[in-house]
C-alpha positions as CSV (number, residue, x, y, z in Angstrom):
1,X,18.8,1.6,4.7
2,X,18.9,1.9,8.5
3,X,16.3,-0.3,10.5
4,X,15.7,1.6,14.1
5,X,13.7,0.3,16.9
6,X,10.7,2.0,18.6
7,X,12.9,3.0,22.1
8,X,16.1,4.1,20.3
9,X,13.9,6.2,17.8
10,X,12.1,7.7,20.4
11,X,15.5,8.6,22.2
12,X,17.0,10.3,19.4
13,X,13.9,12.5,18.3
14,X,13.5,13.9,22.3
15,X,17.9,14.2,22.5
16,X,18.2,15.9,19.4
17,X,18.0,19.8,19.0
18,X,14.8,21.8,18.1
19,X,15.8,25.4,16.4
20,X,19.7,25.1,17.1
21,X,21.8,27.4,14.9
22,X,24.0,24.3,14.1
23,X,22.0,22.5,11.6
24,X,23.4,19.1,12.4
25,X,22.3,19.2,16.2
26,X,18.7,19.1,14.9
27,X,18.8,16.0,13.1
28,X,19.8,12.4,13.9
29,X,23.2,10.8,12.1
30,X,22.9,6.8,11.3
31,X,26.4,5.5,11.1
32,X,27.0,2.7,8.8
33,X,28.9,1.0,11.9
34,X,25.6,0.4,12.9
35,X,24.9,3.6,15.2
36,X,21.8,6.1,16.1
37,X,23.5,9.7,17.4
38,X,21.6,12.6,18.7
39,X,22.4,15.7,20.1
40,X,21.1,19.0,21.7
41,X,24.4,20.2,22.4
42,X,24.0,19.8,25.7
43,X,22.6,16.1,25.9
44,X,23.9,13.1,23.8
45,X,22.1,9.8,22.7
46,X,23.9,7.0,21.4
47,X,21.8,3.7,20.5
48,X,22.3,0.9,18.5
49,X,20.7,0.2,14.5
50,X,20.6,-2.2,12.0
51,X,22.7,-0.9,9.1
52,X,22.2,-2.2,5.2
53,X,24.7,0.5,3.8
54,X,27.8,1.3,3.2
55,X,27.4,5.4,3.9
56,X,26.7,7.2,6.8
57,X,23.7,9.8,6.8
58,X,22.1,12.9,8.9
59,X,18.6,13.0,8.5
60,X,15.9,15.8,10.1
61,X,12.9,13.9,10.7
62,X,10.5,16.7,10.6
63,X,6.4,16.1,11.7
64,X,5.5,13.6,14.0
65,X,5.5,10.2,13.8
66,X,2.9,7.8,14.7
67,X,1.9,7.0,18.4
68,X,2.6,3.3,18.1
69,X,5.0,1.4,16.0
70,X,7.2,-1.2,16.2
71,X,10.3,-0.4,14.3
72,X,11.3,2.5,11.6
73,X,12.9,1.9,8.2
74,X,14.9,5.2,7.6
75,X,16.9,5.8,4.1
76,X,17.8,9.4,3.0
77,X,14.9,10.1,1.7
78,X,12.0,8.8,3.8
79,X,11.1,6.9,7.0
80,X,8.5,4.3,7.0
81,X,7.2,3.0,10.0
82,X,6.1,-0.4,10.7
83,X,4.0,-2.3,13.6
84,X,5.0,-6.2,14.0
85,X,1.2,-6.7,14.3
86,X,-0.7,-4.8,11.5
87,X,2.6,-4.0,9.2
88,X,2.8,-0.2,7.9
89,X,1.7,1.7,10.1
């Protein structure tokens, strides 16, 4: 499980590729050392994430997340968006 704050998640989503032929450019990479990395082949984003996992994962976030949240918890199958004030966003 990885925990990423709002600003790092939004930056990673905006820097990842949209319809790139290299599939890994269309996803974000969460490293077990606590990094979130995204690229579209020309722009690279690297930020901090809290890692509770021994393994690194690469995930493609599909769809649009909520417009307001404080942090997101990501694992290999799902992303849960949370707000500090109201709980699950």
